[in-house]
MMTF fields as JSON, N, C-alpha, C and O atoms, coordinates in Angstrom:
{
  "mmtfVersion": "1.0.0",
  "mmtfProducer": "UNKNOWN",
  "numBonds": 459,
  "numAtoms": 460,
  "numGroups": 115,
  "numChains": 1,
  "numModels": 1,
  "chainsPerModel": [1],
  "groupsPerChain": [115],
  "chainIdList": ["A"],
  "bondAtomList": [4, 2, 8, 6, 12, 10, 16, 14, 20, 18, 24, 22, 28, 26, 32, 30, 36, 34, 40, 38, 44, 42, 48, 46, 52, 50, 56, 54, 60, 58, 64, 62, 68, 66, 72, 70, 76, 74, 80, 78, 84, 82, 88, 86, 92, 90, 96, 94, 100, 98, 104, 102, 108, 106, 112, 110, 116, 114, 120, 118, 124, 122, 128, 126, 132, 130, 136, 134, 140, 138, 144, 142, 148, 146, 152, 150, 156, 154, 160, 158, 164, 162, 168, 166, 172, 170, 176, 174, 180, 178, 184, 182, 188, 186, 192, 190, 196, 194, 200, 198, 204, 202, 208, 206, 212, 210, 216, 214, 220, 218, 224, 222, 228, 226, 232, 230, 236, 234, 240, 238, 244, 242, 248, 246, 252, 250, 256, 254, 260, 258, 264, 262, 268, 266, 272, 270, 276, 274, 280, 278, 284, 282, 288, 286, 292, 290, 296, 294, 300, 298, 304, 302, 308, 306, 312, 310, 316, 314, 320, 318, 324, 322, 328, 326, 332, 330, 336, 334, 340, 338, 344, 342, 348, 346, 352, 350, 356, 354, 360, 358, 364, 362, 368, 366, 372, 370, 376, 374, 380, 378, 384, 382, 388, 386, 392, 390, 396, 394, 400, 398, 404, 402, 408, 406, 412, 410, 416, 414, 420, 418, 424, 422, 428, 426, 432, 430, 436, 434, 440, 438, 444, 442, 448, 446, 452, 450, 456, 454],
  "bondOrderList": [1, 1, 1, 1, 1, 1, 1, 1, 1, 1, 1, 1, 1, 1, 1, 1, 1, 1, 1, 1, 1, 1, 1, 1, 1, 1, 1, 1, 1, 1, 1, 1, 1, 1, 1, 1, 1, 1, 1, 1, 1, 1, 1, 1, 1, 1, 1, 1, 1, 1, 1, 1, 1, 1, 1, 1, 1, 1, 1, 1, 1, 1, 1, 1, 1, 1, 1, 1, 1, 1, 1, 1, 1, 1, 1, 1, 1, 1, 1, 1, 1, 1, 1, 1, 1, 1, 1, 1, 1, 1, 1, 1, 1, 1, 1, 1, 1, 1, 1, 1, 1, 1, 1, 1, 1, 1, 1, 1, 1, 1, 1, 1, 1, 1],
  "groupList": [{"groupName": "MET", "atomNameList": ["N", "CA", "C", "O"], "elementList": ["N", "C", "C", "O"], "formalChargeList": [0, 0, 0, 0], "bondAtomList": [1, 0, 2, 1, 3, 2], "bondOrderList": [1, 1, 2], "singleLetterCode": "M", "chemCompType": "L-PEPTIDE LINKING"}, {"groupName": "ALA", "atomNameList": ["N", "CA", "C", "O"], "elementList": ["N", "C", "C", "O"], "formalChargeList": [0, 0, 0, 0], "bondAtomList": [1, 0, 2, 1, 3, 2], "bondOrderList": [1, 1, 2], "singleLetterCode": "A", "chemCompType": "L-PEPTIDE LINKING"}, {"groupName": "GLN", "atomNameList": ["N", "CA", "C", "O"], "elementList": ["N", "C", "C", "O"], "formalChargeList": [0, 0, 0, 0], "bondAtomList": [1, 0, 2, 1, 3, 2], "bondOrderList": [1, 1, 2], "singleLetterCode": "Q", "chemCompType": "L-PEPTIDE LINKING"}, {"groupName": "HIS", "atomNameList": ["N", "CA", "C", "O"], "elementList": ["N", "C", "C", "O"], "formalChargeList": [0, 0, 0, 0], "bondAtomList": [1, 0, 2, 1, 3, 2], "bondOrderList": [1, 1, 2], "singleLetterCode": "H", "chemCompType": "L-PEPTIDE LINKING"}, {"groupName": "ARG", "atomNameList": ["N", "CA", "C", "O"], "elementList": ["N", "C", "C", "O"], "formalChargeList": [0, 0, 0, 0], "bondAtomList": [1, 0, 2, 1, 3, 2], "bondOrderList": [1, 1, 2], "singleLetterCode": "R", "chemCompType": "L-PEPTIDE LINKING"}, {"groupName": "LYS", "atomNameList": ["N", "CA", "C", "O"], "elementList": ["N", "C", "C", "O"], "formalChargeList": [0, 0, 0, 0], "bondAtomList": [1, 0, 2, 1, 3, 2], "bondOrderList": [1, 1, 2], "singleLetterCode": "K", "chemCompType": "L-PEPTIDE LINKING"}, {"groupName": "TRP", "atomNameList": ["N", "CA", "C", "O"], "elementList": ["N", "C", "C", "O"], "formalChargeList": [0, 0, 0, 0], "bondAtomList": [1, 0, 2, 1, 3, 2], "bondOrderList": [1, 1, 2], "singleLetterCode": "W", "chemCompType": "L-PEPTIDE LINKING"}, {"groupName": "LEU", "atomNameList": ["N", "CA", "C", "O"], "elementList": ["N", "C", "C", "O"], "formalChargeList": [0, 0, 0, 0], "bondAtomList": [1, 0, 2, 1, 3, 2], "bondOrderList": [1, 1, 2], "singleLetterCode": "L", "chemCompType": "L-PEPTIDE LINKING"}, {"groupName": "ASP", "atomNameList": ["N", "CA", "C", "O"], "elementList": ["N", "C", "C", "O"], "formalChargeList": [0, 0, 0, 0], "bondAtomList": [1, 0, 2, 1, 3, 2], "bondOrderList": [1, 1, 2], "singleLetterCode": "D", "chemCompType": "L-PEPTIDE LINKING"}, {"groupName": "THR", "atomNameList": ["N", "CA", "C", "O"], "elementList": ["N", "C", "C", "O"], "formalChargeList": [0, 0, 0, 0], "bondAtomList": [1, 0, 2, 1, 3, 2], "bondOrderList": [1, 1, 2], "singleLetterCode": "T", "chemCompType": "L-PEPTIDE LINKING"}, {"groupName": "SER", "atomNameList": ["N", "CA", "C", "O"], "elementList": ["N", "C", "C", "O"], "formalChargeList": [0, 0, 0, 0], "bondAtomList": [1, 0, 2, 1, 3, 2], "bondOrderList": [1, 1, 2], "singleLetterCode": "S", "chemCompType": "L-PEPTIDE LINKING"}, {"groupName": "GLY", "atomNameList": ["N", "CA", "C", "O"], "elementList": ["N", "C", "C", "O"], "formalChargeList": [0, 0, 0, 0], "bondAtomList": [1, 0, 2, 1, 3, 2], "bondOrderList": [1, 1, 2], "singleLetterCode": "G", "chemCompType": "PEPTIDE LINKING"}, {"groupName": "ILE", "atomNameList": ["N", "CA", "C", "O"], "elementList": ["N", "C", "C", "O"], "formalChargeList": [0, 0, 0, 0], "bondAtomList": [1, 0, 2, 1, 3, 2], "bondOrderList": [1, 1, 2], "singleLetterCode": "I", "chemCompType": "L-PEPTIDE LINKING"}, {"groupName": "PRO", "atomNameList": ["N", "CA", "C", "O"], "elementList": ["N", "C", "C", "O"], "formalChargeList": [0, 0, 0, 0], "bondAtomList": [1, 0, 2, 1, 3, 2], "bondOrderList": [1, 1, 2], "singleLetterCode": "P", "chemCompType": "L-PEPTIDE LINKING"}, {"groupName": "VAL", "atomNameList": ["N", "CA", "C", "O"], "elementList": ["N", "C", "C", "O"], "formalChargeList": [0, 0, 0, 0], "bondAtomList": [1, 0, 2, 1, 3, 2], "bondOrderList": [1, 1, 2], "singleLetterCode": "V", "chemCompType": "L-PEPTIDE LINKING"}, {"groupName": "TYR", "atomNameList": ["N", "CA", "C", "O"], "elementList": ["N", "C", "C", "O"], "formalChargeList": [0, 0, 0, 0], "bondAtomList": [1, 0, 2, 1, 3, 2], "bondOrderList": [1, 1, 2], "singleLetterCode": "Y", "chemCompType": "L-PEPTIDE LINKING"}, {"groupName": "GLU", "atomNameList": ["N", "CA", "C", "O"], "elementList": ["N", "C", "C", "O"], "formalChargeList": [0, 0, 0, 0], "bondAtomList": [1, 0, 2, 1, 3, 2], "bondOrderList": [1, 1, 2], "singleLetterCode": "E", "chemCompType": "L-PEPTIDE LINKING"}, {"groupName": "CYS", "atomNameList": ["N", "CA", "C", "O"], "elementList": ["N", "C", "C", "O"], "formalChargeList": [0, 0, 0, 0], "bondAtomList": [1, 0, 2, 1, 3, 2], "bondOrderList": [1, 1, 2], "singleLetterCode": "C", "chemCompType": "L-PEPTIDE LINKING"}],
  "groupTypeList": [0, 1, 2, 3, 4, 5, 1, 3, 6, 7, 1, 8, 5, 7, 9, 7, 9, 4, 3, 1, 0, 0, 4, 10, 2, 2, 4, 11, 12, 4, 13, 2, 14, 12, 8, 15, 14, 14, 1, 16, 1, 8, 12, 8, 7, 3, 1, 11, 8, 11, 17, 3, 10, 15, 4, 12, 10, 3, 2, 5, 0, 1, 7, 7, 7, 5, 1, 11, 1, 13, 1, 1, 5, 7, 8, 4, 1, 5, 4, 14, 14, 14, 12, 6, 10, 16, 4, 10, 11, 16, 14, 7, 9, 14, 7, 3, 8, 3, 11, 4, 17, 11, 4, 4, 15, 4, 4, 2, 4, 13, 9, 6, 5, 10, 7],
  "groupIdList": [1, 2, 3, 4, 5, 6, 7, 8, 9, 10, 11, 12, 13, 14, 15, 16, 17, 18, 19, 20, 21, 22, 23, 24, 25, 26, 27, 28, 29, 30, 31, 32, 33, 34, 35, 36, 37, 38, 39, 40, 41, 42, 43, 44, 45, 46, 47, 48, 49, 50, 51, 52, 53, 54, 55, 56, 57, 58, 59, 60, 61, 62, 63, 64, 65, 66, 67, 68, 69, 70, 71, 72, 73, 74, 75, 76, 77, 78, 79, 80, 81, 82, 83, 84, 85, 86, 87, 88, 89, 90, 91, 92, 93, 94, 95, 96, 97, 98, 99, 100, 101, 102, 103, 104, 105, 106, 107, 108, 109, 110, 111, 112, 113, 114, 115],
  "secStructList": [7, 7, 7, 7, 7, 7, 7, 7, 3, 3, 7, 1, 1, 7, 3, 3, 7, 2, 2, 2, 2, 2, 2, 2, 2, 2, 2, 6, 7, 7, 2, 2, 2, 2, 2, 2, 2, 2, 2, 2, 7, 7, 3, 3, 3, 3, 7, 1, 1, 1, 3, 3, 3, 3, 3, 7, 7, 2, 2, 2, 2, 2, 2, 2, 2, 6, 6, 6, 7, 7, 2, 2, 2, 2, 2, 2, 2, 6, 6, 3, 3, 3, 3, 3, 3, 6, 6, 6, 7, 1, 3, 3, 3, 3, 3, 3, 7, 7, 1, 6, 6, 6, 6, 4, 4, 4, 1, 7, 7, 7, 7, 6, 6, 6, 7],
  "xCoordList": [50.665, 50.135, 51.178, 52.4, 50.309, 51.378, 51.923, 51.314, 53.443, 54.021, 53.855, 54.017, 53.525, 53.13, 54.427, 54.873, 55.078, 56.159, 55.818, 54.886, 56.539, 55.983, 56.622, 57.707, 55.688, 56.364, 56.435, 55.527, 57.657, 58.064, 57.83, 57.913, 57.566, 57.383, 58.093, 57.737, 59.121, 59.77, 59.173, 59.042, 58.843, 58.451, 59.726, 60.763, 59.755, 60.922, 61.954, 63.144, 61.452, 62.242, 62.008, 62.952, 60.801, 60.115, 59.989, 60.053, 59.825, 59.553, 58.017, 57.691, 57.151, 55.802, 55.653, 56.189, 55.007, 54.297, 53.426, 52.824, 53.323, 52.317, 51.141, 50.612, 50.61, 49.269, 49.139, 48.202, 50.311, 50.414, 50.162, 49.373, 50.892, 50.717, 49.4, 49.04, 48.694, 47.511, 46.467, 45.65, 46.404, 45.5, 45.974, 45.117, 47.353, 47.57, 46.962, 46.41, 47.067, 46.068, 44.784, 44.198, 44.293, 42.961, 42.365, 41.236, 43.105, 42.458, 43.108, 42.926, 43.897, 44.284, 45.357, 45.367, 46.322, 47.322, 48.551, 49.162, 49.194, 50.448, 51.623, 51.5, 52.663, 53.882, 54.514, 54.868, 54.626, 55.302, 54.337, 54.958, 53.159, 52.154, 52.732, 53.046, 52.935, 53.269, 54.673, 54.791, 55.731, 56.85, 56.697, 57.248, 55.873, 55.606, 55.096, 55.539, 54.109, 53.412, 54.563, 54.734, 55.329, 56.17, 57.216, 57.627, 57.668, 58.697, 58.121, 58.888, 56.821, 56.448, 55.446, 54.855, 55.318, 54.315, 54.581, 55.752, 53.816, 54.073, 53.208, 53.279, 52.352, 51.728, 52.043, 51.685, 52.758, 53.3, 52.658, 53.102, 51.677, 50.925, 51.602, 52.057, 51.539, 51.543, 50.436, 49.39, 50.546, 49.409, 49.264, 48.362, 50.197, 49.956, 50.863, 51.055, 51.441, 52.508, 53.512, 53.608, 54.164, 55.466, 55.306, 56.242, 54.104, 53.704, 53.448, 53.165, 53.589, 53.361, 52.46, 52.556, 51.502, 50.815, 51.346, 51.549, 51.491, 52.172, 50.951, 50.297, 51.067, 50.002, 50.342, 50.901, 49.895, 50.11, 49.061, 47.89, 49.254, 47.925, 47.475, 48.353, 46.263, 45.752, 46.649, 46.787, 47.3, 48.135, 49.349, 49.556, 49.943, 51.146, 50.908, 51.817, 49.726, 49.432, 49.231, 49.614, 48.686, 48.732, 50.174, 50.448, 50.87, 52.284, 53.02, 53.897, 52.953, 53.509, 53.11, 53.921, 51.724, 50.977, 51.845, 52.4, 52.108, 52.476, 54.053, 54.664, 54.499, 56.059, 56.473, 57.608, 54.993, 55.3, 55.189, 55.627, 54.567, 54.613, 53.437, 52.672, 53.577, 52.405, 51.224, 51.134, 50.255, 48.843, 48.302, 47.642, 48.561, 47.934, 48.685, 48.16, 49.93, 50.695, 50.172, 50.066, 49.881, 49.063, 47.713, 47.238, 47.079, 45.521, 45.629, 44.818, 46.665, 46.485, 47.085, 46.574, 48.027, 48.243, 47.385, 47.47, 46.452, 45.482, 44.642, 44.061, 44.636, 44.06, 44.789, 44.129, 45.698, 46.393, 47.222, 48.176, 46.995, 47.558, 48.506, 48.215, 49.646, 50.798, 50.815, 50.872, 50.761, 51.212, 52.326, 52.414, 53.231, 54.776, 55.258, 55.1, 55.809, 56.27, 57.771, 58.694, 57.931, 59.252, 60.212, 61.401, 59.669, 60.407, 60.882, 62.017, 60.134, 60.386, 61.077, 61.859, 60.774, 60.887, 60.229, 60.723, 59.062, 58.243, 56.799, 56.228, 56.399, 54.888, 54.035, 54.277, 53.036, 52.404, 50.708, 49.927, 50.533, 49.088, 49.007, 49.586, 48.178, 47.917, 46.317, 45.617, 45.847, 44.332, 44.068, 44.902, 43.052, 42.519, 41.838, 41.182, 42.107, 41.42, 40.109, 39.953, 39.16, 37.765, 36.71, 36.848, 35.794, 34.943, 35.355, 36.315, 34.928, 35.129, 36.657, 37.303, 37.124, 38.492, 39.497, 40.408, 39.475, 40.633, 40.206, 41.062, 39.18, 39.084, 39.876, 39.98, 40.437, 41.391, 42.693, 43.128, 43.302, 44.465, 44.577, 45.564, 43.154, 43.471, 44.054, 44.791, 43.619, 44.165, 44.956, 44.803, 45.77, 46.797, 45.53, 44.795, 45.66, 44.573, 45.314, 46.349, 44.853, 45.694, 45.513, 44.438, 46.686, 46.481, 46.653, 47.102, 46.258, 46.346, 47.724, 47.902, 48.813, 50.047, 50.479, 51.212, 50.187, 50.452, 49.794, 50.219, 48.614, 48.017, 48.537, 48.13],
  "yCoordList": [74.939, 75.028, 75.761, 75.649, 76.478, 77.321, 76.217, 75.261, 76.725, 76.116, 76.69, 77.878, 75.734, 76.449, 76.175, 75.029, 77.276, 77.252, 76.965, 77.463, 76.285, 75.723, 77.201, 77.758, 77.498, 78.379, 77.862, 77.377, 78.012, 77.325, 78.351, 79.563, 77.865, 78.43, 77.994, 76.903, 78.698, 77.945, 78.166, 79.256, 76.927, 77.098, 77.074, 77.198, 76.895, 76.98, 75.951, 76.238, 74.756, 73.481, 73.023, 72.529, 73.041, 72.22, 73.456, 74.682, 72.727, 73.371, 72.932, 71.749, 73.999, 73.752, 74.081, 75.102, 73.385, 73.643, 74.866, 75.314, 75.421, 76.526, 76.102, 76.783, 74.748, 74.134, 74.265, 74.823, 73.617, 73.399, 74.914, 75.109, 75.798, 77.066, 77.914, 78.602, 77.553, 78.091, 77.232, 77.912, 76.21, 75.319, 75.718, 76.002, 75.787, 75.976, 77.423, 77.638, 78.257, 79.806, 79.768, 80.363, 78.908, 78.63, 78.058, 78.403, 77.09, 76.308, 76.507, 75.749, 77.707, 78.403, 77.678, 77.792, 76.888, 76.296, 76.762, 76.652, 77.33, 78.147, 77.019, 75.795, 77.695, 77.124, 76.391, 75.213, 77.098, 76.471, 75.349, 74.451, 75.031, 74.019, 72.937, 71.894, 73.134, 72.053, 71.553, 70.329, 72.231, 71.964, 70.876, 69.776, 71.33, 70.767, 69.362, 68.388, 69.31, 68.099, 67.023, 65.949, 67.481, 66.287, 66.091, 64.96, 67.105, 66.709, 65.573, 64.746, 65.603, 65.065, 63.828, 63.121, 63.652, 62.822, 61.397, 61.021, 60.78, 59.219, 58.206, 56.977, 59.064, 58.157, 58.618, 59.709, 57.739, 57.891, 56.878, 55.737, 57.065, 56.42, 56.726, 57.805, 55.519, 55.528, 56.23, 55.601, 57.298, 57.867, 57.785, 58.328, 57.099, 56.759, 57.633, 58.801, 57.114, 57.554, 58.448, 59.674, 57.656, 57.961, 59.208, 60.005, 59.448, 60.348, 59.565, 58.368, 60.428, 59.857, 60.986, 62.151, 60.467, 61.396, 61.18, 60.106, 62.345, 62.455, 63.475, 64.467, 62.668, 63.467, 62.804, 61.73, 63.658, 63.513, 62.466, 62.788, 61.288, 60.656, 61.047, 61.478, 61.021, 61.384, 61.034, 61.806, 59.59, 59.226, 60.198, 60.868, 60.299, 61.27, 62.642, 63.354, 63.049, 64.433, 64.411, 65.34, 63.418, 63.309, 63.147, 63.582, 62.584, 62.51, 63.487, 63.57, 64.515, 65.905, 66.737, 67.436, 66.641, 67.529, 67.287, 68.29, 66.172, 65.93, 66.085, 66.165, 66.099, 66.536, 67.905, 68.317, 68.82, 70.112, 70.983, 72.134, 70.401, 71.038, 72.136, 71.959, 73.209, 74.254, 73.745, 73.252, 73.842, 73.312, 74.114, 73.483, 75.441, 76.12, 75.545, 75.514, 75.151, 74.589, 73.172, 72.821, 72.445, 71.029, 71.301, 70.61, 72.305, 72.487, 72.798, 72.333, 73.645, 74.088, 72.787, 72.465, 72.081, 70.565, 69.453, 68.453, 69.81, 68.455, 68.253, 69.199, 67.074, 66.574, 67.253, 67.344, 67.594, 68.057, 67.215, 66.731, 66.939, 65.897, 66.862, 67.942, 66.131, 66.825, 65.698, 64.509, 66.203, 64.987, 65.533, 66.605, 64.562, 65.028, 64.036, 62.817, 64.65, 63.779, 63.329, 64.139, 61.984, 61.579, 61.879, 62.012, 62.008, 62.308, 63.634, 63.897, 64.494, 65.967, 66.465, 67.415, 65.826, 66.465, 67.596, 68.327, 67.933, 69.065, 68.642, 67.587, 69.504, 69.253, 69.476, 70.445, 68.607, 68.885, 69.433, 70.161, 68.995, 69.809, 69.366, 68.368, 70.215, 70.112, 70.072, 70.848, 69.462, 69.365, 69.055, 68.564, 69.373, 68.915, 67.424, 67.035, 66.708, 65.577, 65.311, 64.795, 65.633, 65.448, 65.349, 66.155, 64.463, 64.384, 63.7, 62.959, 63.722, 62.776, 62.775, 61.759, 64.116, 64.385, 63.791, 63.197, 63.856, 63.359, 62.083, 61.532, 61.349, 59.848, 58.991, 57.827, 59.332, 58.621, 58.57, 57.431, 59.476, 59.459, 59.087, 59.348, 58.257, 57.724, 56.362, 56.033, 55.586, 54.29, 53.901, 54.54, 52.834, 52.493, 51.591, 50.687, 52.255, 51.476, 51.124, 51.714, 50.21, 49.909, 51.055, 51.642, 51.366, 52.394, 51.657, 50.52, 52.427, 51.777, 51.456, 50.564, 52.169, 51.637, 50.511, 49.853, 50.097, 49.148, 47.892, 46.847, 47.896, 46.711, 46.026, 44.908],
  "zCoordList": [-34.553, -33.233, -32.111, -32.013, -31.381, -30.549, -29.446, -28.965, -29.177, -28.244, -26.77, -26.49, -25.903, -24.5, -23.704, -23.651, -23.044, -22.229, -20.66, -20.029, -20.306, -18.844, -17.887, -18.049, -17.036, -16.072, -14.822, -14.147, -14.549, -13.071, -11.918, -12.118, -10.83, -9.839, -8.606, -8.161, -7.903, -7.035, -5.568, -5.011, -5.062, -3.52, -2.824, -3.476, -1.297, -0.729, -1.19, -1.315, -1.433, -2.073, -3.184, -3.8, -3.73, -4.748, -6.032, -5.947, -6.991, -8.37, -8.831, -8.928, -9.094, -9.498, -10.757, -11.188, -11.435, -12.62, -12.807, -11.831, -13.967, -14.025, -13.358, -12.479, -13.83, -13.623, -12.144, -11.574, -11.494, -9.915, -9.202, -8.277, -9.753, -9.295, -9.058, -8.103, -10.523, -10.569, -9.691, -9.07, -9.589, -8.41, -7.074, -6.237, -6.722, -5.408, -5.093, -4.013, -5.93, -5.833, -5.534, -4.629, -6.48, -6.577, -5.462, -5.114, -4.775, -3.835, -2.289, -1.336, -2.308, -1.195, -0.383, 0.842, -1.072, -0.782, -0.756, -1.819, 0.269, 0.312, -0.225, -0.173, -0.695, -1.079, 0.21, 0.146, 1.292, 2.614, 2.843, 3.412, 2.658, 3.006, 2.255, 2.829, 0.745, -0.085, 0.292, 0.242, 0.649, 1.246, 2.272, 2.233, 3.203, 4.469, 4.237, 4.844, 3.294, 3.073, 2.618, 3.195, 1.488, 1.04, 1.984, 2.244, 2.507, 3.761, 4.83, 5.324, 5.118, 6.408, 5.78, 6.597, 4.76, 3.895, 4.683, 4.73, 5.154, 5.17, 4.279, 4.271, 3.512, 2.447, 1.184, 0.741, 0.557, -0.994, -1.808, -1.678, -2.641, -3.568, -5.087, -5.467, -5.808, -7.045, -7.918, -8.081, -8.413, -9.12, -10.766, -11.405, -11.245, -12.496, -13.355, -13.018, -14.469, -15.267, -14.564, -14.616, -13.965, -13.205, -12.365, -12.314, -11.656, -10.738, -9.418, -9.37, -8.315, -6.801, -6.357, -6.74, -5.435, -4.657, -3.12, -2.552, -2.674, -1.032, -0.223, -0.542, 0.898, 1.916, 3.38, 3.6, 4.208, 5.622, 6.265, 6.065, 6.991, 7.572, 8.792, 9.54, 9.254, 10.32, 11.64, 12.588, 11.524, 12.63, 12.591, 13.604, 11.813, 11.597, 11.953, 12.38, 11.797, 12.07, 13.734, 14.445, 14.155, 15.77, 16.477, 17.595, 15.795, 16.245, 16.147, 17.007, 15.15, 14.777, 15.946, 16.555, 16.279, 17.401, 18.489, 18.936, 19.042, 20.122, 20.39, 21.455, 19.066, 19.161, 19.009, 18.772, 19.241, 19.173, 17.914, 17.915, 16.777, 15.362, 15.992, 16.94, 15.193, 15.258, 14.771, 13.646, 15.6, 15.26, 13.951, 13.126, 13.757, 12.619, 11.158, 10.045, 11.491, 10.334, 10.009, 8.833, 10.914, 10.608, 10.073, 9.172, 10.617, 10.004, 8.707, 7.906, 8.298, 6.71, 6.012, 4.939, 6.474, 5.791, 5.716, 5.004, 6.649, 6.72, 5.332, 4.8, 4.857, 3.866, 2.639, 1.604, 2.645, 1.129, 0.494, 1.104, -0.732, -1.629, -2.652, -3.167, -2.743, -3.676, -4.577, -4.265, -5.722, -7.022, -7.71, -8.307, -7.522, -7.91, -9.138, -9.079, -10.155, -11.192, -11.066, -10.984, -11.058, -11.177, -12.049, -11.757, -13.272, -14.638, -14.57, -14.968, -14.109, -14.397, -13.137, -13.153, -12.12, -10.575, -10.259, -9.4, -10.857, -10.346, -9.826, -10.101, -9.151, -8.488, -9.747, -10.467, -10.04, -11.236, -10.545, -11.157, -9.508, -8.916, -7.635, -7.205, -6.912, -5.583, -5.228, -5.879, -4.516, -4.223, -2.493, -1.732, -2.236, -1.066, -1.167, -2.133, -0.044, -0.208, 0.3, 1.406, -0.442, 0.201, -1.113, -2.034, -1.152, -2.311, -3.373, -3.162, -4.439, -5.603, -6.097, -6.358, -6.179, -6.679, -5.889, -6.466, -4.702, -3.811, -3.473, -2.78, -3.687, -3.528, -4.305, -3.918, -5.297, -6.307, -5.392, -5.216, -4.858, -4.151, -2.695, -2.007, -2.137, -0.906, -0.7, 0.23, -1.717, -1.751, -3.13, -4.172, -3.008, -4.265, -5.026, -4.627, -6.206, -7.222, -8.337, -8.647, -8.949, -10.45, -11.456, -11.58, -12.215, -13.004, -14.496, -14.638, -15.452, -16.917, -17.329, -18.158, -16.771, -16.949, -16.514, -17.253, -15.422, -14.574, -14.906, -14.412, -15.842, -15.937, -17.222, -17.533]
}
């Protein structure tokens, strides 16, 4: 069996796995946006298996806009979800919170490990 090496990609502050790097490129999410979402996230949900999902709520977006944050930066970070592993300290994947895929990360739901 071939051994797969994890290729790490360093955003400004976070380390991304090879999968996260590939998904962020495919989905058009820049590394600076990933850092911004994690830094400003007010929604932190348990995503299962020692992972957390981070995103910025609409209310926090409005507060940041009033505080003078650039509208373009907020627009890029809108509905972006960052999945981070507590064990490895890496970003596992990033996605846009819409449709079926994003639905899983909107609310706290029981996971198989927590049952």
